N, C-alpha and C positions, 0 to 999 in steps of 0.2 A: 773606259770601264776597267776595273781592277782585273789583274790577270787571274785571280782566283775565281772569277765569274765566267771564264771562257770555257766553251765546250771542247770536245776532242773526239777523235775516232782513230781506228787502226784498220787498214785494209792491206791484204796480201794476196799474191797470186803465185801459183806453181804451174808451169806449163806441162802438158801431157807427158812428154818423155821423162819427167822427173816425178811422176806419181805412180803408185802401185797399180792402179786400174787403167792407166793409159788415157786418162781424161784430165783436161785442164781443171784446176780447182781455184776458185776465187772466194776468199773469206773476208768478212768484215764484222767488226763490232761498231755499232752506232752508239756513240756516247753523247748524251744530251742532258737536259734537265731531268733529274732522276725520277720525277713523278709526271713526266710528259708521256702520256699514253701513245703507243705506236702500233696501231692495228695493221692488219695485212689487207691489201687491196688487189683487185683484179680488173684489168681493162681488156675489152674484147678487140679483136681485129675489126677495123672499120675502114670504109671507103667514104671520103668526104667530098662534097660538091666544090666546084671551082669557086674560088673567092672566099672560102670558109676561113674563119679565124678561130683561135683558141685562146682562152684567158688563163694565163698562168697565175702565179701568186699575186704579182703586182702589175703586170702589164699584159696587153693583148697582142698576139703576133699572128702572122699568117700560118694557116694550117696547111699541111701537105695533103696530097691526093689520097694517101693510104697510110694507116698506122697499124703497127703490129699488136698482137695480143701480148699483154705484160702482166706479171705478178710482181708485187713488191711491198716494201714496208714503208708506211707513211705516218709521220707525226700527225696527230689527229687534226690539227688546224692547217696543215699545209696541202697545197695542190700536188706537189712533187713527191718523189720517193728518196729515201736515204740509200736504198740499194734495191736491186731487182734483177729479173731475168725475163727475156722476151721469147717469143715462139721460135725464133731462129737460133736460139742458144747463145745469145749475147748477154753477158752479165756486167753490171757496173756498180761500183761503190764509190762514195765521195768523201772528201775530207774538208774541214775548214782550214784555211791558211791565211795568215796575216801578211799584208803587203804594204808598200808605201802609198798605195792609192787611197784617196778619200772617196768612198763610194756614195752614189746618190741614193735618194729614198726610193727610187723606182728603177728596177732592173730585174734580171733573172737571178734566181737563187741557185745554189749548187744542186738543191733537190729538184728544181725545175729542169735543170740540165740533165740530171740522171733520167728523169721520166721522158723527156723529149728525145734523148739519145736512144733509149730503149724502144720508144714508139716508132722511130724513124730509120732504124738500121737493120741490116741483115748480117753484118760482120763487125768485128772489133775495129778494124781500120775505118770502116764507114762511120761507125758511131763516134770515133775519135774526131774525125774530120767534121762531122755534123755539130758536135759540141763546140769545137773550135770556131766554126762559122757562126754559130749562134752567139758566142761570146763577142766576136768581132762586131756583129750586126747590132746586137741589143745591149751589150754591156751587162755588168752585174751590179746589184744594188738591192736595197730594202733590208729590213731586219729579218734575220733567220732565227730569232728567238721569240717565243710567244709573249713573254711578259716584260721584256726590255728591248730597247732599240740597239741591237748589236748586228753589225754588218761585217761580212767577211767574204773572201773569194773562195773558189773551189779548186781542189785537186782531185784527181780521179784515177782509178785503175779500171780499164775497159778490157774485157776478155771474151774470146770465143774458144772453140775447140783447138784452133791452130795457132793463135797468137794473142798477145796482150800488149797494151800500151799504158804508159803512165803519162797523164796530161796534167800540167800545172798552169795556173792562170793568175792574172792580176788585172782587174778592171776589164778592158777590152783586148788585152794582150794574152797570148798563150803559147805554150811550147809543149811538145810531146816527144817521147822516145819509145822505141819498140823494146819490149822485154826480151832478154836473151834466154833466160831459163826460169828465173823466179824474181819477184820484186816485192818490196814492202813500202808503204807510205804511211805517214802519220800527219801531224799538223805542222810540218816544216817543208820548205822546198827542198827537193833532192836533185833536180836536173840542172846541170851546168850548160850543156849543149844538147840539142835535140835534132831529130830528123824532120820534124813537122813543126809548124808554128805560124803565128801571124806574120805577115810580110814585114811589118815595121817593128817587130818585137825588140830588135837591137837598137835601131835608130831612135825609137821612142825613149828608151832608157838613157841613151847617151845624150840626147837633147836636154834631159833633165839633170844631168850630172850624176847619175846613179852608178856609173861604171868607173872603176879605177883606171888610171892611165889615159892615153890618148886613143884615137880611133883605130890605131894599128894594133892595140892590145887585144887579146882574145876575149870574147864575150862570155860571161858567166851569168846565166839567167837567175839562178838562185841568189847569188851575191847581189845582183843588181836590183831585184824586185822585192826581196825580203824586207819586211818592216825593220826599221832601225832597231827595234827591240827584239827582233826575232831572227837576226842574221845567222849565218853559219857558225860564227865563232862568238856570238853575243848571248844575250839572255834567252831564256826558253819559256815564254809566258804560257804556252799551252802544254807544258810538261811533255813535250813530244820527243826530246832527244833520247831519254831513257827507254821509252816505249818502242821507239823505232829500232834502237839497238837490240832490245829484247825480241821483237818480232823477227828481225833478220837472223838472230841467233837460232831461234826455234825452227824457222822455215828452212834454214840452210843446213841443219844437222844431217849427218851421213844417212844415206838411204833414200828411197823414194817415199814421198809423203802419201798418207792415206786420209780418207774422210774422217776416220776416228781421230787421227792425230790433229787434223785441223780443228775439230771440235775442242780438243784439249788445249790447243794454242789459244783459242778465243776465251777459254776459261782460266787462263794462266794468272796466278797471283805470285809469281816469282818463287821464292823459297818455300812458300806455302802450298805450291802445286795448285790443285783445283779448290783448295779450302778457302772460302771467302774470309775476308778480314773481320775481326771482332768489332764490337761496339755498335751503338745505335746508328741508323743510316745517316744521321746528321753529322757524324764524325767524318772529318775531311782527312783523306790520305794525301799528304803532300808529295809522296813519291808513288803515284799510281802505276799499277802494272796493267796488262792488257785487258783484263776484266776489271772494270772500274766501279768503285763504290764511293760515293761522296754526297755531300749536301747540295752541291751546285753542278756537278757533272757525274754521270754514271752511265753504265752500259744499259741501254733501254731496249735493244733488239740486236739480233745477230743473224748473219746469213753465211752459209757455205753453199756455193753453187758448183755443181759437178757438171762439166761440159764435155761430153763425149763427141766424137766425130759423127757427122750425119749418117755415115754408113755403119756405125757401130750397132751392136745388138741391144742397145738400151737408149733411153731418152735423157735429155738434160733434166736435172732436178734441182730445185732450190730447197735446201734444208734450212728451216727457220727456227728461231728461238725467241721467246717473248720475255721481256725484262732481262735480268742478269742471267747469262748462260750457265753460270756455275750452280744456280738453284732452279734451273728450268730443264726442259726436255727439248731436244732438237727433233723436228719432224719434217717429213718430205712433202713438197708441193710440186705439182706439174702444171705447166701452162696449158697443156692440152685437155685438162679437165676443169670442172667447175669447183672453185674453192667453197668450202662450207661457209655460208653467210655469217655465222657466228664469229669468224675470224676478223671480220670488218667492224665488230662492235667495240665501242670505247670512245670516251671523250675526256673532257677536262676533269670530271669528278669520278671518284671510285664507283664502280658498278659491278654487281655480282654477275651480270650477263656478259661481261667482257672477259675473254680469256687473258688479255694482257693484264688487266687489273687483278685477276685472280692469281696470276704468277707473281705480280708485284707484291701481293700479300704474303705469298710463300717466302719471297726474298726478305721481307721485313721480319717475319717470324724467325727465320734462320739467323738473322743478324742479332737477335737477342742473346744467342749463345752458339756461335758457329761450330765450335769443336764438338759440341754435343748434338746440335740439331741438324747440321748439314747432312750427316749420314742418314738421318730419317728421310729427308727429301730424296737423297740418292737412292735409297732402298725402293722407293716407289717409282722413280723415273728412269734410272739407268737400265734395269732389265727391259723395260718397255722400249727404250731407245735402241737397245741392241736388237730387239725383235723387229723394230721398224726398219733398221738397216738391212736385215736379212730379207724380210718380206718385200721391201722396196725393190731390191735387185730382181726378185722374181717377177713382180708386177711390171716393172719397167721393161724387162725382156719380152714379157707376154704382150704388153700394149704396143710395143714396137712393131709387132707382126700384124696388128689389126688395122682395119679400115677406120677412117676418122670418127665415124659415129660410134662404132663399138669401142674404140679407144677412149673416147670422151666418157662413155658410160662406165668403163672399167676404172679409169683414173678418178672420176668423181666419186664413185662408190668407195674406192680405196681411201681417199682423203677424208671422206665423211666418217668412215669406220675408225680411222686413226684418231680423229678429233674426239669422238665419243670416248675412246679408250683413254686419251690424254686427260680429258676433263674428269673422268671417273678417278683416274690416278691422282689428279690434282685435289679432288675432294677428299680422298682418303689421306693424302699427305697433309693437307691442311688440318684435318681433324686430329691426326696424331701429333702434329707439331704443336697445336694449341694445348693439347693435354700435357705434353712434355714441357712446354714453355712455362706453364703455371705450376708444374710439379715441384720446382726448386726455387 
């Protein structure tokens, strides 16, 4: 497959001591086919009978005795999630990475592994080890794109309130390292040596001649397992080098990061700030920034997960955005409430009852003349976003003090009210954008 057809993503984490609110923050842009609808889903806490199985995208595996409640973002045709949050405050985001492995037609996808990791873990360390064990046991494989057969391996950032891990994989091999203060990943391997990994991760590579030098030389996972077209010092088919440099620059700037700053990072267009690029959506940007727009790959959903400590005065929250974040609104979701059913609407074809497709239409209208039309979208969405940030903090603190039944009622009502406000703002923005788009 030509490099221009490949997807991409960016994921970053800042640990609690380096955030203004004292809560770990994990953020991700999911970059996929630009018109691939990505609705939001919710899975309840479940207890499963002995011997139960679960059918992932391409294969059936053994189910565990108990699975956690999860909320996440799911490409409409996939079983798994691009990113999500579970009831214990574990958040995961994944990336596509190219490796030397030739993957089979049947295996686990990175999205399967995100969902399985969230369903089966209570901590970031546990989720990391679970994903690694699943990779070793079942391997990776199958197409991760809807309309073409494109296979790739997964890289992940896994976080909770106390710690985070970067995990990178190739076929049935994997390696992971604990994050010291903050970390970013894109569509390139970043780990040379890790503290966790498959038992034969080094011997497997050496047996195939993928390591420089003899067995006495130090082992470098990234150098050994990267695709020959995507090595550390070679070509960059997923356009990841520049995006990784950019995300590291923004996340590492002086001062403690805030939720608002993480929103802005996901909306980054380099020198243009949050202003989306001009031209029709079919125009390809050969040097994409963190918020991507293009004919074959674009940002289709975003997440910022805020993960306070269990004894904090507030709850974990997943801030979600539909379609490109620069022309959308970020809104809060809680695992402890019931998500509005409308958020799960959306499939292959445009649909007026799907919030994702409605925000995709906003994105397309703004693309006709970004300098003139983006401020119209912002006028409708940014004040609402600011109000949601303020109100969310109040509701989260209030819900933290309630018993489970009362908490679920409060959080469900809060999320429903927010979606009504968001869809009303979306309708008003669309009407004004359409009037202005044809005015000149």
